Wavefront OBJ file of the C-alpha trace (Angstrom):
o trace
v 129.346 187.270 130.210
v 128.542 184.762 127.433
v 127.749 181.192 128.730
v 128.781 178.054 126.976
v 127.471 174.523 127.875
v 129.536 171.431 127.405
v 126.859 168.782 127.239
v 128.840 165.772 128.583
v 127.172 162.538 127.191
v 129.657 160.096 129.091
v 133.295 159.651 129.761
v 136.318 158.332 128.090
v 138.078 154.897 128.976
v 139.564 154.748 132.526
v 143.127 154.161 131.206
v 142.822 157.255 129.116
v 141.049 159.354 131.837
v 144.083 158.521 134.167
v 146.467 159.765 131.626
v 144.795 162.649 129.838
v 141.636 163.687 131.783
v 138.196 163.480 130.249
v 136.223 165.145 127.474
v 135.401 168.349 129.016
v 139.074 169.051 129.834
v 139.961 168.434 126.143
v 137.170 170.744 124.909
v 138.172 173.625 127.201
v 141.936 173.307 126.167
v 140.788 173.162 122.423
v 138.536 176.314 122.932
v 141.657 178.265 123.952
v 139.915 179.302 127.296
v 142.313 177.451 129.692
v 145.406 175.318 129.165
v 145.391 171.693 129.184
v 146.759 171.524 132.840
v 144.446 174.168 134.135
v 141.307 172.626 132.262
v 140.567 170.157 135.083
v 140.621 172.897 137.833
v 139.035 175.851 136.316
v 135.367 176.091 134.813
v 136.342 178.878 132.400
v 138.853 181.673 132.053
v 139.540 184.861 130.079
v 139.610 184.476 126.371
v 140.956 187.739 125.661
v 141.687 191.195 126.982
v 138.510 192.470 128.647
v 136.461 189.415 127.493
v 135.538 186.352 129.750
v 133.493 183.291 129.160
v 131.560 181.089 131.455
v 131.871 177.482 130.734
v 129.762 174.980 132.507
v 129.914 171.024 132.128
v 126.364 169.450 132.195
v 126.621 165.743 132.903
v 123.453 164.723 131.150
v 124.350 160.927 131.300
v 124.353 161.312 135.100
v 121.035 162.962 135.241
v 122.128 166.561 135.260
v 119.493 169.088 133.805
v 120.873 171.706 131.169
v 117.992 173.926 131.997
v 116.148 176.311 129.658
v 117.988 176.747 126.296
v 117.720 180.464 126.668
v 120.294 180.359 129.482
v 123.108 179.376 127.030
v 124.842 181.410 124.240
v 126.366 178.264 122.785
v 126.246 174.434 123.277
v 128.865 171.680 122.625
v 127.735 168.005 122.810
v 130.523 165.615 123.557
v 131.216 162.126 122.330
v 130.199 159.098 124.385
v 130.623 155.349 124.742
v 126.950 155.071 124.612
v 124.978 154.358 121.324
v 122.346 156.713 120.138
v 120.233 154.056 118.736
v 120.029 152.517 122.355
v 117.727 155.515 123.072
v 118.663 155.683 126.752
v 116.072 157.839 128.468
v 118.846 160.519 129.359
v 120.009 160.437 125.760
v 116.223 160.810 124.369
v 115.572 163.644 126.852
v 118.792 165.457 125.559
v 117.670 165.052 122.007
v 114.319 166.758 122.820
v 116.285 169.587 124.641
v 118.582 169.827 121.509
v 115.618 170.198 119.382
v 114.513 173.180 121.328
v 117.828 174.657 121.339
v 118.138 174.498 117.502
v 114.780 176.070 117.484
v 115.747 178.939 119.561
v 118.606 179.705 117.118
v 121.364 178.994 119.767
v 124.702 177.971 118.273
v 125.255 174.280 118.623
v 128.231 172.066 117.846
v 127.734 168.167 118.200
v 130.811 166.039 118.153
v 130.893 162.197 117.388
v 128.011 161.180 119.596
v 126.788 164.673 119.979
v 126.725 164.850 115.884
v 124.682 161.686 115.892
v 122.414 162.998 118.695
v 121.727 166.107 116.883
v 120.898 164.279 113.744
v 118.529 162.072 115.604
v 116.920 165.003 117.460
v 115.996 166.709 114.002
v 114.621 163.702 112.302
v 117.822 161.867 110.923
v 118.476 158.189 111.267
v 121.518 156.958 113.303
v 122.779 153.317 113.461
v 125.828 151.173 113.107
v 128.011 151.930 110.142
v 127.469 149.015 107.683
v 131.296 148.754 107.071
v 132.065 148.782 110.715
v 134.383 150.956 112.808
v 136.464 153.832 111.790
v 139.270 154.603 114.083
v 142.338 156.667 113.560
v 143.549 159.752 111.584
v 141.817 159.913 108.238
v 141.288 162.661 105.584
v 138.091 164.761 105.747
v 136.986 166.119 102.476
v 134.644 169.439 102.236
v 132.149 169.659 99.708
v 130.951 172.791 97.613
v 128.419 173.637 100.394
v 131.241 174.326 102.952
v 132.860 177.021 101.076
v 130.357 179.595 102.389
v 129.980 177.918 105.655
v 130.760 180.178 108.768
v 132.364 177.429 110.437
v 133.864 174.935 108.161
v 134.579 177.545 105.483
v 137.587 178.339 107.362
v 139.135 174.933 106.672
v 141.196 173.660 103.813
v 139.266 171.557 101.282
v 140.862 168.365 102.626
v 142.429 168.003 106.086
v 143.374 165.126 108.578
v 141.052 164.508 111.488
v 140.714 162.027 114.322
v 137.891 159.659 114.428
v 136.712 156.607 116.385
v 133.110 155.591 115.976
v 130.939 152.555 115.467
v 127.819 154.363 114.781
v 127.106 156.954 112.106
v 124.304 159.250 110.745
v 122.957 156.950 108.309
v 120.258 159.558 107.048
v 120.680 163.253 107.403
v 117.922 165.362 109.033
v 115.417 166.582 106.191
v 116.550 170.284 106.783
v 120.309 169.437 106.805
v 123.002 170.711 104.403
v 125.859 168.174 103.975
v 129.343 169.648 104.375
v 131.871 167.076 104.426
v 132.592 163.407 103.949
v 135.441 160.737 104.040
v 136.213 157.596 102.208
v 134.610 155.559 105.083
v 131.930 157.915 106.277
v 129.632 159.919 103.919
v 128.110 162.245 106.666
v 131.361 163.731 108.380
v 129.532 167.103 108.888
v 126.354 168.845 108.391
v 124.566 172.103 109.353
v 120.922 172.606 110.137
v 119.719 176.180 109.815
v 122.212 179.112 110.323
v 124.211 177.838 113.289
v 123.770 174.201 114.404
v 126.584 171.755 113.291
v 127.310 168.167 113.601
v 130.817 166.590 113.033
v 131.738 162.926 113.205
v 135.385 163.734 113.671
v 137.046 164.800 116.937
v 138.549 168.261 116.911
v 139.139 167.902 120.626
v 141.501 164.863 120.312
v 145.294 165.271 120.222
v 147.430 162.870 118.602
v 148.432 161.343 121.813
v 144.824 160.715 122.774
v 144.156 159.291 119.318
v 147.168 156.660 119.931
v 145.726 155.986 123.482
v 142.322 155.353 122.017
v 143.794 152.807 119.395
v 145.785 151.147 122.094
v 142.784 150.473 124.177
v 140.796 149.328 121.257
v 143.621 147.090 119.963
v 142.033 143.639 120.855
v 138.522 144.759 119.205
v 140.432 146.157 116.151
v 142.294 142.880 115.606
v 139.077 141.085 115.888
v 137.708 143.178 113.133
v 140.452 142.572 110.862
v 142.289 145.791 111.538
v 146.038 146.193 112.374
v 146.225 148.430 115.275
v 150.038 149.098 114.823
v 149.369 150.416 111.331
v 146.682 152.691 112.586
v 148.820 153.895 115.445
v 151.644 154.631 113.188
v 149.480 156.489 110.855
v 148.298 159.169 113.479
v 149.267 162.523 112.903
v 148.759 165.913 114.378
v 145.315 167.630 113.185
v 145.547 171.366 113.535
v 142.984 172.231 110.946
v 140.363 169.967 112.588
v 141.290 171.236 116.058
v 140.897 174.863 114.927
v 137.106 174.258 114.460
v 136.676 174.826 118.339
v 138.203 178.254 118.513
v 136.323 179.220 115.394
v 133.050 178.048 116.829
v 133.791 180.148 119.973
v 134.850 183.224 118.335
v 133.099 183.440 115.064
v 129.841 181.852 116.150
v 129.263 182.129 119.906
v 130.847 185.401 120.264
v 130.311 186.690 116.899
v 133.796 188.219 116.283
l 1 2 3 4 5 6 7 8 9 10 11 12 13 14 15 16 17 18 19 20 21 22 23 24 25 26 27 28 29 30 31 32 33 34 35 36 37 38 39 40 41 42 43 44 45 46 47 48 49 50 51 52 53 54 55 56 57 58 59 60 61 62 63 64 65 66 67 68 69 70 71 72 73 74 75 76 77 78 79 80 81 82 83 84 85 86 87 88 89 90 91 92 93 94 95 96 97 98 99 100 101 102 103 104 105 106 107 108 109 110 111 112 113 114 115 116 117 118 119 120 121 122 123 124 125 126 127 128 129 130 131 132 133 134 135 136 137 138 139 140 141 142 143 144 145 146 147 148 149 150 151 152 153 154 155 156 157 158 159 160 161 162 163 164 165 166 167 168 169 170 171 172 173 174 175 176 177 178 179 180 181 182 183 184 185 186 187 188 189 190 191 192 193 194 195 196 197 198 199 200 201 202 203 204 205 206 207 208 209 210 211 212 213 214 215 216 217 218 219 220 221 222 223 224 225 226 227 228 229 230 231 232 233 234 235 236 237 238 239 240 241 242 243 244 245 246 247 248 249 250 251 252 253 254 255 256
């Protein structure tokens, strides 16, 4: 049975957790392995007739050990309220582990913090974005490198995605291929090797979750000169971005 690790690098805001659950539930629902209602109760489920998938959440921010990379057939690294540049011991240990995962050729998808941590692990530079926060629904533009990419090549050239981040990949790892950007963020997606990806946007976020983030962030957004009501009003569904999770599972991890 294929084994997929969700490397959980933190938790969402308590108010959002109470309403919508936490990161691992959103990823499981987005992968199509379980429904949103079932995701909190079930570690994994059937993904098709005659096929099953074992999903395990590893809470690295709480000290859990992901074990030897060869134990896994695929790895997803979640977002986090932490900052990669703070170099917390658990984060640095996870970065070292990620470098081994990539070296072993195991499929990896890093999302937001996971995207940044993957870049850091492989020699890139991560820090605060010089133009500040990006939070809301924004357009992501693929470049010519994405056309033949096994993951992002399935997406349209331009698509809306949910975003919320203060830090960014300021410099890509030396061996990385840039795949996508946005008006605010030049490094929205990259690939290293054949099957290790980082995406700054959140394929696991629903429109309701994105609105909830903007509501919680409203005081900070106003302080930064942004209007929360405008950002909330601009939130839309992002089905193309969301499809990335099932594509990662079926095409990359399962090789279908």
